[in-house]
N, C-alpha and C positions, 0 to 999 in steps of 0.2 A: 594725867594720872599717872603713876612712880608703875612702871612696870618690871618684872623681874623674868628673864633670858632663862629658859628650862633649856633647851638643847640647843643646835646649831650642828647643823648640816653642812654640806656644798653645797645643796637647793636654799635652806633656808632658815628658819627657825622659827621656834615656839616660844613664847611667853605666858606662865602665869601670872593670873591675875583671878584679885580677891575677891567670896560676891560680894562684897560692900561697894565694891567700886562696878561692877556686875551690875551690880542694881541702882544704881546716881547718875551713868553713863549709858549712851546704847550700843557701849561693845560686844553687850551682847544679839547686839543685831547684826555684825561680823558673818560674813563665813570661807569658806577658804580662800583664798586667791585674793578679795578684797582686796584695796589698795588701799593705804592707809600713809600719814603723814607723823611719822618719828623722829625725833627731837636728838639729839643725844646733851648729854647733862655735862655741860664746859668741863666739867668736874674732871670726867673721866677720860676726860684732852687731858688733861697738866697730868691724870698717876699714864696716863700711856704715854707721854713722853718721858714723865720723868722712869718710870719705868726702863726706856727701852734706849736711854743714855744710860743704867745704873745696873 
């Protein structure tokens, strides 16, 4: 699924999930502090590296 980061703090972050995604996945069953596996989009790694160099 695609998640959008809505807030970042020193202790964590918040994500936005569209209603359609919640309906078709088990994300709605997650509770605060539940552990999940989040994989970074490979493109974001390249963008980060490019921005860092320039």
